[in-house]
C-alpha positions in Angstrom: -0.2 0.1 -0.1 1.5 3.3 -0.9 1.7 5.8 1.7 -0.7 8.1 0.1 -3.5 5.9 0.1 -2.2 5.1 3.8 -2.9 8.7 4.2 -6.4 8.8 2.3 -7.2 6.1 4.1 -6.5 7.4 8.1 -8.3 11.1 7.0 -11.6 8.9 6.5 -11.3 6.9 9.1 -10.2 9.8 11.4 -13.2 12.1 10.0 -15.7 9.7 10.1 -14.9 8.0 13.6 -15.1 12.2 14.5 -18.9 12.4 12.8 -20.5 9.5 14.6 -18.4 10.4 18.2 -20.2 13.7 17.9 -23.3 12.5 17.5 -23.5 9.5 20.5 -21.8 11.9 22.4 -24.8 14.6 22.8 -27.8 12.4 24.5 -30.1 16.2 22.3 -29.1 14.8 19.1 -30.3 11.1 19.6 -33.6 11.8 21.3 -34.3 14.4 18.6 -33.1 11.7 16.1 -36.3 10.0 17.4 -38.8 12.1 18.9 -39.4 14.2 15.8 -39.8 12.0 13.2 -42.6 9.9 15.2 -44.4 13.2 16.3 -44.4 13.7 12.9 -45.1 10.3 11.6 -48.2 9.7 14.7 -49.8 13.6 13.8 -49.9 13.4 10.1 -50.3 10.1 9.8 -53.2 10.0 12.5 -54.9 13.4 10.8 -54.7 11.5 7.4 -55.8 8.1 8.4 -59.4 8.6 7.9 -59.5 10.0 4.2 -57.1 8.1 2.6 -57.5 5.0 0.6 -54.6 3.9 -1.3 -56.4 1.9 -4.3 -56.4 -2.0 -4.8 -55.0 -2.3 -0.6 -56.5 -2.2 2.3 -53.3 -0.6 3.9 -53.7 1.8 6.4 -51.7 6.1 6.0 -49.8 5.0 8.8 -48.5 2.4 7.2 -48.1 3.5 3.8 -46.4 6.7 5.0 -44.1 4.7 7.5 -41.6 3.9 4.2 -42.0 8.5 3.8 -40.9 9.2 7.1 -37.5 6.5 7.4 -36.0 8.3 4.2 -37.1 12.1 5.8 -35.2 11.3 8.9 -31.8 10.2 6.3 -32.5 13.3 4.4 -32.6 15.9 7.9 -29.9 14.1 9.3 -27.8 14.1 6.3 -28.6 18.3 6.1 -27.9 19.3 9.7 -25.0 16.5 9.5 -22.8 18.5 7.2 -23.3 22.2 8.0 -20.6 20.6 10.7 -18.3 21.4 7.1 -19.0 25.2 7.4 -18.5 24.7 11.3 -15.3 23.1 11.1 -14.0 25.5 8.2 -14.7 28.7 11.1 -13.1 26.7 13.8 -10.1 26.1 11.7 -10.2 22.3 12.1 -10.8 22.0 7.8 -8.0 24.1 7.3 -6.0 21.8 9.5 -7.1 18.9 7.5 -6.5 20.3 4.5 -2.8 20.8 5.4 -2.4 17.5 6.5 -1.2 14.7 3.8 -4.8 13.4 3.0 -6.5 14.5 -0.2 -9.6 16.3 -0.5 -10.8 13.0 -2.4 -10.7 12.0 1.4 -12.1 14.7 2.9 -15.2 14.4 0.6 -15.6 10.8 1.6 -14.5 11.2 5.4 -17.3 13.8 5.1 -20.1 12.0 3.2 -19.4 8.9 5.1 -19.6 10.2 8.4 -22.4 12.2 7.5 -24.0 9.0 6.2 -24.0 6.7 9.4 -25.2 9.0 11.4 -28.1 9.1 9.0 -28.2 5.7 9.1 -27.9 5.4 12.9 -31.0 7.9 13.3 -33.0 5.7 10.6 -31.9 3.0 12.8 -33.9 4.1 15.8 -37.0 5.1 14.1 -37.1 1.7 12.6 -37.2 0.6 16.4 -41.3 1.1 15.6 -41.2 -1.3 13.0 -44.3 -3.2 15.1 -46.2 -0.3 15.4 -46.5 0.7 11.7 -47.5 -2.8 11.0 -44.4 -4.5 9.5 -43.2 -7.5 10.8 -39.6 -7.7 11.1 -39.0 -10.8 10.3 -40.3 -10.3 6.7 -38.2 -7.2 5.7 -35.7 -7.5 3.1 -32.6 -6.4 5.1 -30.2 -6.8 2.6 -32.4 -4.6 0.5 -33.4 -1.8 3.2 -29.5 -1.4 4.1 -28.4 -0.8 0.2 -31.1 1.6 0.1 -30.6 3.6 2.8 -27.2 4.0 1.8 -26.4 5.0 -1.0 -29.3 7.5 -0.1 -28.0 8.3 2.6 -24.4 8.9 1.0 -25.6 11.2 -2.0 -27.4 13.1 0.3 -24.7 13.8 2.6 -22.0 14.6 -0.6 -25.2 16.6 -2.0 -25.3 18.6 1.2 -21.1 18.9 1.3 -20.9 20.5 -1.9 -23.4 22.6 -0.6 -22.3 23.7 2.3 -18.6 23.8 0.8 -20.5 27.3 -1.2 -21.4 28.4 1.4 -19.7 30.7 4.2 -23.0 30.8 6.9 -25.7 28.1 9.0 -28.4 30.4 7.7 -27.3 30.6 4.2 -26.3 27.0 4.0 -29.6 25.8 5.9 -31.9 28.2 3.1 -31.2 26.3 0.6 -31.1 22.8 1.6 -34.6 23.2 2.6 -35.3 25.1 -0.4 -33.6 22.1 -2.6 -33.7 18.8 -0.2 -37.4 19.4 0.6 -39.2 19.4 -1.8 -37.2 16.3 -2.8 -38.9 14.7 -0.3 -42.7 16.0 -0.5 -42.5 14.5 -4.5 -41.4 11.3 -3.6 -43.8 9.6 -3.2 -43.6 10.0 0.7 -46.8 10.4 1.6 -48.4 10.3 -1.6 -48.9 7.7 -3.8 -48.2 9.2 -7.7 -51.8 9.1 -9.7 -52.3 8.4 -13.6 -54.8 11.8 -13.3 -51.1 13.9 -12.9 -48.6 12.4 -15.2 -46.6 16.0 -15.4 -46.6 15.2 -10.9 -45.4 11.3 -11.8 -42.9 12.2 -14.4 -40.9 14.5 -11.7 -41.8 11.7 -9.5 -39.3 9.4 -11.7 -36.8 12.0 -12.4 -36.6 12.2 -8.4 -33.0 9.7 -6.7 -35.1 10.3 -3.6 -38.5 8.4 -5.2 -36.3 5.4 -5.5 -35.0 5.3 -2.0 -39.1 5.5 -0.9 -39.8 2.7 -3.6 -37.0 0.4 -2.4 -38.0 0.9 1.0 -41.3 0.2 0.3 -40.3 -2.7 -1.4 -38.3 -3.9 1.8 -40.6 -3.2 4.1 -43.9 -4.8 2.2 -42.5 -6.9 -0.5 -41.8 -6.8 -4.2 -45.6 -5.5 -5.2 -45.2 -2.8 -2.2 -48.5 -0.2 -2.5 -46.8 3.4 -3.9 -43.4 1.3 -4.8 -42.3 2.4 -8.8 -42.5 0.7 -12.0 -39.4 -1.3 -12.4 -38.3 -3.7 -9.7 -35.4 -3.2 -6.6 -32.9 -3.7 -9.6 -34.4 -0.3 -10.6 -34.5 1.1 -7.5 -30.8 0.5 -6.5 -29.4 1.5 -9.8 -30.8 4.7 -9.4 -29.5 5.0 -6.1 -26.1 4.2 -7.1 -26.0 6.7 -9.7 -26.8 9.8 -7.8 -24.7 8.4 -4.7 -21.7 8.2 -7.6 -22.7 11.9 -9.1 -22.8 13.5 -5.6 -20.1 12.1 -4.6 -18.9 13.4 -8.4 -20.3 17.1 -7.3 -18.8 17.3 -3.8 -15.1 16.3 -5.4 -15.6 19.0 -7.8 -16.4 21.4 -5.1 -13.8 20.3 -3.1 -11.4 20.9 -5.8 -12.0 25.1 -4.8 -9.3 26.2 -2.7 -10.3 26.2 1.8 -14.0 26.2 0.3 -16.6 29.6 0.7 -14.9 32.8 2.7 
C-alpha cells in the first residue's frame, strides 16, 4: 500500500469516527433523532388515516407513510450533519485537514461517510417502531433496506457537503438545503402515491432520486409489490440510487477542488 493511500484511508477514518462520536456524545441529538420523526409520523398519519384510501390495498395511512418518514429521517440527518463542514471551517479544523497529507477526495469521502453513518444510525432508531407501523421485522428484506438507505444517505450527504463547501454561513446553508432537498422528499411519493390522473407529477417523481429510495424502502418492508412502489423493481431502484450517490460524490469532489471552500 502506497503512503498516499494510507494517508487517505487514515483521513477518511478520522473524519468518519469524529462525526459518529459527535453524534453519540450528544444525548439531545439522540432524543431528537427519534422524537421528532415519531411525532411527525403520528400527527400527520393520524390526521390522514380517516381519508386515505390506497387503490387496490387495505393498507392504512400510518403504514403507508412509515417508509416515507424513514427517508425523511435520512434526509434531515444528512442536512444537519453536513453543516459541520461550515462549523469546522470557522473553527480552523478544516484548514488543518487540508494542510495534512490526505487528499481532498479523502476529505469528501470521510465527511460523506460520517454524515451518512449518522443518518443511518438515526434511521435505525426509527426502525425500532416497525411493529407499531404494522410491519414484521422477520419479513423485512434487510439487505435491500440497508442498500437503499446507505446509497441514499451517501448521496444526500455528498450533496450536502457540496452545498456547505460553497456557503459561508449556517443560515444560508439551511435556507438552500430546505429549498433544495425538502421538495425532493415531498415529491418522492413519501406522503402520497403518484396518480395516473396527474402525469406531470408522476414524471417529476420518476426523475427524483429520493423517490427511488422511498420505493426501495417500501419494497423492503412490504414486499416486491408493496403499495406505492415505483414500476421496475428493486434492481431499478438501487441502480438509480447508485447513480445518484456517484454523481453526488463527483459533485462534492469538484466542489472541494476550490481552495479552502467559501470565505
